[in-house]
Structure formats: C-alpha cells, structure tokens
PLY file of the C-alpha trace (Angstrom):
ply
format ascii 1.0
element vertex 452
property float x
property float y
property float z
element edge 450
property int vertex1
property int vertex2
end_header
29.68 -60.53 -174.68
33.36 -59.92 -173.98
35.39 -62.65 -172.28
38.72 -62.19 -170.56
39.72 -65.81 -171.12
38.83 -68.74 -173.32
36.89 -71.51 -171.64
40.00 -73.66 -171.58
42.05 -70.96 -169.87
39.26 -70.13 -167.41
39.16 -73.79 -166.39
42.93 -73.86 -166.05
42.96 -70.77 -163.83
40.15 -72.13 -161.71
42.01 -75.38 -161.10
45.11 -73.38 -160.18
43.55 -70.83 -157.85
40.30 -72.36 -156.56
40.32 -75.27 -154.11
38.98 -78.66 -155.32
36.24 -78.63 -152.68
34.49 -75.93 -154.75
32.74 -78.14 -157.30
31.35 -77.17 -160.68
28.30 -78.51 -162.48
28.98 -81.02 -165.27
32.57 -81.56 -164.14
33.67 -83.47 -167.25
32.71 -80.53 -169.45
31.67 -77.48 -167.39
29.51 -74.78 -168.93
30.95 -71.29 -169.11
28.05 -68.91 -168.57
28.64 -65.31 -169.63
25.16 -63.85 -169.20
21.61 -64.74 -168.17
18.11 -63.32 -168.54
14.97 -64.50 -166.76
14.92 -68.34 -166.99
17.65 -68.59 -169.63
21.45 -68.73 -169.41
23.91 -68.22 -172.26
27.40 -69.62 -172.75
30.39 -68.00 -174.43
29.17 -69.18 -177.83
25.73 -67.62 -177.39
24.04 -71.00 -176.84
20.85 -70.69 -174.78
20.14 -73.03 -171.86
16.80 -73.44 -170.07
17.59 -73.08 -166.37
15.62 -75.58 -164.29
17.81 -75.51 -161.18
18.66 -71.93 -160.18
16.16 -71.23 -157.43
18.44 -68.41 -156.25
17.50 -66.28 -159.26
14.01 -66.33 -157.80
12.26 -63.71 -159.96
14.47 -64.40 -162.97
18.11 -63.80 -163.80
19.12 -60.13 -163.94
15.55 -58.89 -163.43
15.61 -55.18 -164.36
13.60 -54.25 -161.27
16.19 -55.81 -158.96
19.10 -54.35 -160.90
17.52 -50.89 -160.82
16.85 -51.05 -157.08
20.45 -52.04 -156.34
21.90 -49.39 -158.64
19.66 -46.64 -157.29
20.56 -47.37 -153.68
24.28 -47.80 -154.40
24.27 -44.33 -155.93
22.87 -42.92 -152.68
24.26 -44.85 -149.72
25.62 -48.18 -148.55
26.54 -48.46 -144.89
25.70 -50.63 -141.90
22.79 -51.05 -139.52
24.23 -48.81 -136.78
23.05 -45.80 -138.77
19.37 -45.06 -139.26
18.01 -45.63 -142.74
14.51 -46.41 -144.01
15.19 -49.67 -145.90
16.11 -51.70 -142.85
12.81 -51.02 -141.10
10.96 -52.15 -144.24
13.00 -55.31 -144.83
15.58 -56.55 -142.17
22.91 -70.60 -143.44
26.19 -70.14 -143.96
29.43 -72.10 -143.98
30.21 -71.55 -140.32
31.60 -74.62 -138.60
28.76 -74.41 -136.08
26.22 -74.77 -138.89
28.10 -77.51 -140.70
28.06 -79.42 -137.41
24.26 -79.55 -137.43
23.91 -80.39 -141.14
24.06 -84.11 -141.95
24.25 -83.14 -145.62
27.60 -81.50 -144.81
29.22 -83.58 -142.10
28.19 -86.96 -143.54
29.99 -86.08 -146.79
33.17 -84.91 -145.09
35.63 -86.49 -142.69
34.08 -84.93 -139.60
32.08 -87.14 -137.31
28.74 -86.17 -135.83
29.17 -84.12 -132.68
27.81 -85.59 -129.46
25.35 -82.71 -129.06
23.83 -83.29 -132.51
21.01 -85.80 -132.96
19.84 -86.74 -136.45
16.21 -87.72 -136.91
15.21 -90.01 -139.78
14.16 -88.15 -142.92
10.32 -88.25 -143.11
10.49 -89.86 -146.56
7.35 -91.83 -147.34
8.77 -93.21 -150.62
12.12 -94.70 -149.62
12.25 -94.10 -145.87
11.58 -96.25 -142.83
7.83 -95.57 -142.87
6.35 -95.48 -146.33
3.09 -94.51 -148.01
1.41 -97.78 -147.00
2.00 -97.08 -143.29
-1.15 -96.37 -141.30
0.24 -93.16 -139.77
3.68 -92.30 -141.11
3.54 -88.77 -139.63
3.19 -90.09 -136.09
5.74 -92.84 -136.69
8.40 -90.39 -137.87
7.54 -87.91 -135.11
7.88 -90.67 -132.53
11.46 -91.15 -133.75
12.11 -87.55 -132.69
10.39 -88.20 -129.38
12.69 -91.16 -128.76
15.77 -89.04 -129.55
14.60 -86.48 -127.00
14.04 -89.18 -124.37
17.48 -90.71 -125.01
19.09 -87.27 -124.75
17.37 -86.63 -121.42
18.44 -90.05 -120.15
22.01 -89.08 -121.00
21.71 -85.89 -118.97
21.32 -83.59 -121.95
18.76 -80.88 -122.69
17.16 -80.02 -126.01
17.91 -76.60 -127.49
16.23 -76.78 -130.89
14.94 -78.84 -133.75
15.86 -77.54 -137.22
14.58 -78.78 -140.57
13.80 -77.53 -144.05
10.06 -77.16 -144.52
10.63 -79.40 -147.54
13.99 -81.09 -147.96
15.78 -80.01 -151.11
19.28 -81.49 -151.11
17.82 -84.40 -149.17
15.93 -85.49 -152.29
12.90 -83.21 -152.66
11.18 -84.71 -149.64
7.77 -83.48 -148.49
7.01 -84.57 -144.90
3.61 -86.21 -144.30
0.80 -84.01 -143.02
0.82 -83.67 -139.24
4.51 -84.53 -138.81
5.73 -81.04 -137.96
2.88 -80.40 -135.51
3.77 -83.51 -133.54
7.49 -82.77 -133.64
6.86 -79.20 -132.44
4.80 -80.57 -129.55
7.61 -82.88 -128.43
10.33 -80.24 -128.87
8.39 -77.55 -127.01
7.65 -80.03 -124.27
11.39 -80.55 -123.89
12.04 -76.81 -123.70
13.39 -76.42 -127.22
12.41 -74.25 -130.18
11.37 -75.25 -133.69
13.44 -73.72 -136.53
12.08 -73.90 -140.07
14.59 -73.42 -142.88
12.90 -71.70 -145.84
16.10 -70.76 -147.69
15.32 -72.88 -150.74
11.56 -73.32 -150.54
10.15 -69.98 -149.39
8.95 -66.82 -151.12
5.99 -68.37 -152.97
7.78 -71.31 -154.58
5.12 -73.78 -153.48
2.42 -71.68 -155.15
-0.45 -72.16 -152.76
1.37 -70.44 -149.90
4.11 -67.86 -149.58
5.99 -69.96 -147.02
6.31 -73.72 -147.33
5.63 -74.35 -143.65
2.12 -72.96 -144.21
1.28 -76.11 -146.17
1.01 -78.02 -142.92
-1.88 -76.05 -141.49
-2.64 -72.94 -139.46
-1.96 -74.83 -136.24
1.74 -75.03 -137.06
3.93 -71.93 -136.74
7.71 -72.26 -136.27
9.47 -70.33 -133.52
12.25 -69.25 -135.88
12.33 -69.06 -139.69
15.53 -68.70 -141.69
15.56 -67.42 -145.28
18.03 -66.26 -147.89
19.24 -66.91 -151.45
16.00 -66.19 -153.41
15.42 -63.24 -151.10
18.06 -61.28 -153.01
17.65 -62.89 -156.44
21.37 -63.64 -156.42
22.43 -60.68 -154.29
23.91 -62.01 -151.01
21.24 -61.37 -148.42
19.61 -63.51 -145.72
17.20 -63.06 -142.83
16.09 -64.61 -139.57
12.52 -64.09 -138.37
11.50 -64.99 -134.85
9.10 -64.09 -132.07
9.47 -60.97 -129.96
9.96 -63.20 -126.90
12.95 -65.02 -128.41
14.50 -61.81 -129.75
14.25 -60.17 -126.32
15.66 -63.28 -124.64
18.70 -63.06 -126.92
19.13 -59.39 -126.08
18.79 -59.98 -122.35
21.75 -62.37 -122.50
23.93 -59.25 -122.67
25.35 -60.02 -126.10
25.20 -57.28 -128.72
24.72 -58.47 -132.26
26.41 -56.57 -135.08
27.26 -57.54 -138.65
29.11 -55.09 -140.88
26.95 -55.92 -143.88
23.78 -56.97 -142.10
20.85 -54.68 -142.85
22.82 -52.49 -145.26
20.67 -50.20 -147.45
21.58 -51.81 -150.78
20.75 -55.35 -149.67
17.49 -54.16 -148.12
16.59 -52.33 -151.34
17.22 -55.50 -153.33
15.12 -57.60 -150.95
12.24 -55.14 -151.12
12.42 -55.11 -154.91
12.19 -58.91 -155.00
9.09 -58.84 -152.81
7.48 -56.21 -155.06
8.22 -58.24 -158.20
6.80 -61.44 -156.71
3.57 -59.58 -156.02
3.39 -57.39 -159.13
4.16 -60.22 -161.55
2.06 -62.78 -159.68
4.98 -65.18 -159.50
3.44 -67.11 -156.64
0.37 -67.71 -158.81
2.64 -68.65 -161.70
4.39 -71.21 -159.51
1.04 -72.81 -158.76
-0.23 -72.82 -162.37
2.97 -73.90 -164.07
3.87 -76.27 -161.24
0.53 -78.08 -161.54
0.95 -78.30 -165.32
4.50 -79.61 -165.04
3.55 -82.17 -162.40
0.79 -83.54 -164.63
3.21 -83.82 -167.56
5.70 -85.67 -165.38
3.08 -88.06 -164.01
2.34 -89.07 -167.60
6.04 -89.74 -168.05
6.03 -91.89 -164.91
3.32 -94.07 -166.44
5.43 -94.39 -169.58
8.98 -94.88 -168.27
10.12 -97.66 -165.96
13.07 -95.61 -164.70
10.75 -93.11 -162.98
9.82 -94.42 -159.57
8.19 -91.37 -158.06
7.12 -87.83 -158.90
6.76 -85.60 -155.86
6.57 -81.92 -155.20
4.38 -78.88 -155.14
4.51 -75.66 -157.12
7.91 -75.16 -158.75
9.63 -77.55 -156.35
9.55 -81.02 -157.90
11.65 -84.19 -157.67
11.87 -87.13 -160.09
13.06 -90.21 -158.20
14.81 -92.57 -160.62
14.92 -96.29 -159.81
16.25 -99.47 -161.37
13.60 -101.60 -159.73
10.12 -100.39 -158.76
9.60 -103.05 -156.11
12.96 -102.63 -154.38
13.14 -98.91 -155.28
16.83 -99.30 -156.04
18.27 -95.82 -156.75
19.30 -95.32 -160.38
22.30 -93.15 -159.59
24.37 -93.70 -162.73
21.29 -93.29 -164.90
20.52 -89.96 -163.23
24.00 -88.68 -164.07
23.62 -89.89 -167.64
20.33 -88.03 -167.97
21.52 -84.68 -166.64
24.43 -84.71 -169.10
22.15 -85.62 -171.98
19.72 -82.89 -170.92
22.65 -80.46 -170.95
23.31 -81.44 -174.56
19.70 -80.48 -175.26
20.35 -77.13 -173.57
18.34 -77.92 -170.43
20.07 -77.61 -167.06
19.08 -80.12 -164.38
20.91 -81.58 -161.41
20.59 -84.71 -159.30
20.55 -84.80 -155.51
19.40 -86.83 -152.55
21.42 -89.31 -150.48
21.89 -91.50 -153.56
22.15 -88.64 -156.11
19.32 -90.23 -158.07
16.62 -87.56 -157.73
16.34 -85.06 -160.57
15.44 -81.80 -158.88
13.43 -79.07 -160.56
13.38 -75.64 -158.92
13.68 -73.06 -161.71
13.31 -69.27 -161.58
9.71 -68.39 -160.75
9.10 -66.91 -164.21
9.24 -70.45 -165.68
6.44 -70.89 -168.23
4.24 -73.73 -169.42
6.16 -73.64 -172.72
9.39 -74.13 -170.76
7.83 -77.02 -168.87
6.68 -78.70 -172.07
10.09 -78.26 -173.69
11.89 -79.71 -170.66
9.59 -82.73 -170.41
9.80 -83.42 -174.15
13.60 -83.56 -173.93
13.44 -85.77 -170.85
10.98 -88.09 -172.58
13.30 -88.58 -175.57
16.35 -89.21 -173.40
14.53 -91.71 -171.18
13.17 -93.48 -174.24
16.62 -93.90 -175.80
18.16 -95.01 -172.50
15.44 -97.54 -171.70
15.37 -98.89 -175.25
19.13 -99.35 -175.23
19.00 -101.20 -171.93
16.03 -103.27 -173.04
17.48 -104.10 -176.45
20.71 -105.32 -174.92
18.77 -107.52 -172.52
16.78 -109.17 -175.29
19.73 -109.78 -177.59
21.89 -111.16 -174.80
19.18 -113.48 -173.53
18.83 -115.16 -176.93
22.56 -115.84 -177.16
23.98 -116.96 -173.85
21.95 -116.88 -170.67
24.85 -117.32 -168.16
26.58 -114.23 -169.60
23.43 -112.10 -169.69
24.06 -110.10 -166.55
27.69 -109.35 -167.31
27.04 -108.33 -170.91
24.11 -106.12 -169.97
26.19 -104.41 -167.32
29.03 -103.76 -169.76
26.64 -102.40 -172.38
24.98 -100.18 -169.80
28.32 -98.83 -168.59
29.31 -98.02 -172.16
26.04 -96.14 -172.67
26.57 -94.13 -169.51
30.18 -93.42 -170.43
28.99 -91.89 -173.67
26.89 -89.42 -171.70
29.95 -87.63 -170.35
31.54 -87.15 -173.76
30.32 -83.75 -174.81
31.67 -81.80 -177.71
34.80 -80.02 -176.47
35.88 -76.52 -177.22
38.52 -76.13 -179.93
41.71 -75.39 -177.94
43.03 -73.16 -180.69
40.01 -70.85 -180.54
40.93 -68.37 -177.86
37.72 -66.42 -177.63
34.88 -64.68 -179.40
34.02 -60.99 -179.47
36.39 -58.03 -179.51
38.78 -58.60 -176.59
41.48 -60.69 -178.27
44.34 -58.33 -177.41
43.24 -57.94 -173.80
42.85 -61.68 -173.47
46.28 -62.42 -174.90
47.83 -60.24 -172.19
45.74 -61.57 -169.35
46.22 -65.19 -170.34
49.93 -64.84 -169.48
48.81 -65.29 -165.86
48.40 -68.96 -166.67
52.18 -69.23 -166.76
52.80 -67.63 -163.37
0 1
1 2
2 3
3 4
4 5
5 6
6 7
7 8
8 9
9 10
10 11
11 12
12 13
13 14
14 15
15 16
16 17
17 18
18 19
19 20
20 21
21 22
22 23
23 24
24 25
25 26
26 27
27 28
28 29
29 30
30 31
31 32
32 33
33 34
34 35
35 36
36 37
37 38
38 39
39 40
40 41
41 42
42 43
43 44
44 45
45 46
46 47
47 48
48 49
49 50
50 51
51 52
52 53
53 54
54 55
55 56
56 57
57 58
58 59
59 60
60 61
61 62
62 63
63 64
64 65
65 66
66 67
67 68
68 69
69 70
70 71
71 72
72 73
73 74
74 75
75 76
76 77
77 78
78 79
79 80
80 81
81 82
82 83
83 84
84 85
85 86
86 87
87 88
88 89
89 90
90 91
92 93
93 94
94 95
95 96
96 97
97 98
98 99
99 100
100 101
101 102
102 103
103 104
104 105
105 106
106 107
107 108
108 109
109 110
110 111
111 112
112 113
113 114
114 115
115 116
116 117
117 118
118 119
119 120
120 121
121 122
122 123
123 124
124 125
125 126
126 127
127 128
128 129
129 130
130 131
131 132
132 133
133 134
134 135
135 136
136 137
137 138
138 139
139 140
140 141
141 142
142 143
143 144
144 145
145 146
146 147
147 148
148 149
149 150
150 151
151 152
152 153
153 154
154 155
155 156
156 157
157 158
158 159
159 160
160 161
161 162
162 163
163 164
164 165
165 166
166 167
167 168
168 169
169 170
170 171
171 172
172 173
173 174
174 175
175 176
176 177
177 178
178 179
179 180
180 181
181 182
182 183
183 184
184 185
185 186
186 187
187 188
188 189
189 190
190 191
191 192
192 193
193 194
194 195
195 196
196 197
197 198
198 199
199 200
200 201
201 202
202 203
203 204
204 205
205 206
206 207
207 208
208 209
209 210
210 211
211 212
212 213
213 214
214 215
215 216
216 217
217 218
218 219
219 220
220 221
221 222
222 223
223 224
224 225
225 226
226 227
227 228
228 229
229 230
230 231
231 232
232 233
233 234
234 235
235 236
236 237
237 238
238 239
239 240
240 241
241 242
242 243
243 244
244 245
245 246
246 247
247 248
248 249
249 250
250 251
251 252
252 253
253 254
254 255
255 256
256 257
257 258
258 259
259 260
260 261
261 262
262 263
263 264
264 265
265 266
266 267
267 268
268 269
269 270
270 271
271 272
272 273
273 274
274 275
275 276
276 277
277 278
278 279
279 280
280 281
281 282
282 283
283 284
284 285
285 286
286 287
287 288
288 289
289 290
290 291
291 292
292 293
293 294
294 295
295 296
296 297
297 298
298 299
299 300
300 301
301 302
302 303
303 304
304 305
305 306
306 307
307 308
308 309
309 310
310 311
311 312
312 313
313 314
314 315
315 316
316 317
317 318
318 319
319 320
320 321
321 322
322 323
323 324
324 325
325 326
326 327
327 328
328 329
329 330
330 331
331 332
332 333
333 334
334 335
335 336
336 337
337 338
338 339
339 340
340 341
341 342
342 343
343 344
344 345
345 346
346 347
347 348
348 349
349 350
350 351
351 352
352 353
353 354
354 355
355 356
356 357
357 358
358 359
359 360
360 361
361 362
362 363
363 364
364 365
365 366
366 367
367 368
368 369
369 370
370 371
371 372
372 373
373 374
374 375
375 376
376 377
377 378
378 379
379 380
380 381
381 382
382 383
383 384
384 385
385 386
386 387
387 388
388 389
389 390
390 391
391 392
392 393
393 394
394 395
395 396
396 397
397 398
398 399
399 400
400 401
401 402
402 403
403 404
404 405
405 406
406 407
407 408
408 409
409 410
410 411
411 412
412 413
413 414
414 415
415 416
416 417
417 418
418 419
419 420
420 421
421 422
422 423
423 424
424 425
425 426
426 427
427 428
428 429
429 430
430 431
431 432
432 433
433 434
434 435
435 436
436 437
437 438
438 439
439 440
440 441
441 442
442 443
443 444
444 445
445 446
446 447
447 448
448 449
449 450
450 451
C-alpha cells in the first residue's frame, strides 16, 4: 500500500492543519491505518488489528457489495432529490449547534451551558445510577423523573416539544434502560403534547441480534414517533435517515417550509444504503450478531468472575460494555485502568475504546461480521492484560504491607501510576524511515509541505 507521507510527517501535518478539537485514538501513539477489510484494519507496516469498535463499518470494512453498488451508481448518475430516480423511493445527527444544544454528551464536555429550553433526565442506569438493580421498580422510578421534569416545565410556563434518547446509550456507557421505562416515558411525553424520538444511529440495523431495531427490545407496545439512523446505514459512506409517521411528516409540510438538501436522497447514497440492507439479509448478519454476541457475553461473564476489576458486563448482541471498577461495593470507576487496558490491547493488535461519563467502560461494537474466533482472541488478550495488571497491583500491596503500613497507600499509588505510565509507551516509528512501498520520490516532494 502506497503512502504519501511517513507516519511522523502525517502526524505533523495533522497537527498543523487540523484543529485540536478533532481527537485521534491512542493520542500518545496514534495508529496510521492504510487499509481495512471486513473486521480487520492494517497499518502502514502491514500489521493487522482486530477492530472491536468500528460500528460504522456495519457489514465489514470495504465490503465488495457496498463498493460495487457505489461504483455502479456513480458511473450512471449522482444528483439530488429534486429529480426523479428509482433509488430514493426504495431507500430515502450531525454537528449542528441546535443538536449539540440537546446533547449532554456534547455540551457538558464543552464550555457551553445547558440552554433553558433543554431538560436532562437522569440516565436510566441500573448499575451506577440513582435507581439500581435492587430497586423494586427502577423503570417507573426513572420514568417518574421525566414526569417531574415535565411538571416543572409546565409550572414555568413552558411546553414540551419532544423527548429524545438512544434506544441504548452508547457514549453514555453502554446503558440498557430497564424494561418498561420507554413505555412510561412515552406516555408522559405524549400526555404533554410532545413526541418521542428514538436515536438508532449506533444501535440499529440488527446490531442487537434479536431485533432489527433496538427499540423493539422493549415490546410491541412501544413504537417511537420519530426514529433517526445513520452511520452503519452507509457502511462508512455518509448517509443518514429520519423515519416518522405520515401525520408528523404532513404536519411539517403544512407549516409551509420546503425541505431540500443538496445531497439528501442522492442516487449513490441510496444505492449504498440499499446494498447494506441486502448484505445484512443475505449474509445473516443480524443472526450472526445474536450468535456471536451471546458467545462473547458468556466469555466475558467468566472473566467477570475471575477479575476484580470487572464490575459489570452488560449488553445484547454485538453491543457490549465492560464496566471497570476499583471497588465492587462502591463501584468506583477505574478510569486510569481502562486507559491502560486499551493501550495494552492495542499492543496486542486489538482495538478497543473506553467511554461513559467516567471513561471507564470498555465498549465493544465491532463490524457485524465479527466471528466467534475473533471474540475468543479478544477475550484471551483481555484476560492476560487484566491478570498482569491485577497481579502487579496485588503484589505491590502485599510487599508494601509487610514493610511499612503507614506508607502503604502512598507506595501502592506510586507503583500503580508507574504501571499505568508504562501503558502509554508504545514502540515508536523510526524517524529516519520515511515510508514503505514504492512512492519514495513522490513522498520526498510532498513532504516539503511540512516546511510551508
């Protein structure tokens, strides 16, 4: 695979031309990926990585069926939805400030404050949230929090427009709401004149295995008014979709506003989306998500019984979270340990990431072609890394205790910090090695841009 720049120069150009708000994975030693196939990614040295985090490449990286569909349509036509074409009638979340304003994940990380028209309900987390698994009716308790928000809004002279939530929270820490929660919330929201919006961007298209859409897990008596989807829908191609009822669509039209998007509904994007749907069905990827997901969950539950750092395993299908804790009783998030683990997993050529409010939840949402062999390999690597980490922590505790009890805590902390510091020290690229392959001359010319 031909590179234009060495990894070092690519990183230098990125720092020069790309704003710091655009983060990279493994910031202390980013991976330069030059190609990918199915559930595997390859760096500039040809090293293979097992991809456990790219849910966007839903049917597998560079799936030939998707590539062929895009190429075929691009050779024929690519225009907008104001012209008639067949693909749009078969198929038809962004970084807008208006969407950032309603996303706690966004505005709580930035300098913006919550807008007065936005009301944030407690995350229905039965592991670390306000109402936990030992609560008699956590679904009702969390739904009543929404009811109270609605009542407070009405008392302040406000009306309710909508309630929006992921069917399962991804960046929020792989949270699965308790059964019955959404039904009760929908009842309160509808009673206040609002609509229920389910975000299926990360969790739809068969990822949960048992159902095609995640909201279907909660029963046939729950149907959202609006469903948003994207990312996996195009297997990496930029395409998204909003599905709603005829009544809501006609109400929007009757407002007098015409909706038009230059790229919305274009033939190429529709062809890609249709190809993804065909592949999910033809390759039984929804069934694969169920089979492999169940297998992986069982493997991880065995690890939970073995490792004290694992506080909770939760998920369904190929959407799984590993909640790491320092203390099982207090459920103290093991944030630093999570970062240590994802770097060590990277060294073993397995790509994971950590998320959640405390960045302590290892999230697993790989391409849907993930196999049982992949699951076994990933868990084996995780097992070894957890074993070494826990043994190091435990060994330090025992040796310190026998020497000087008053200094135990301080010495353990210092030893732990040193262990975690080691995790970010990956082997670095040789600065003198400009590149591999056959593009040395081209690269030497292009690399002059570094000096501009």
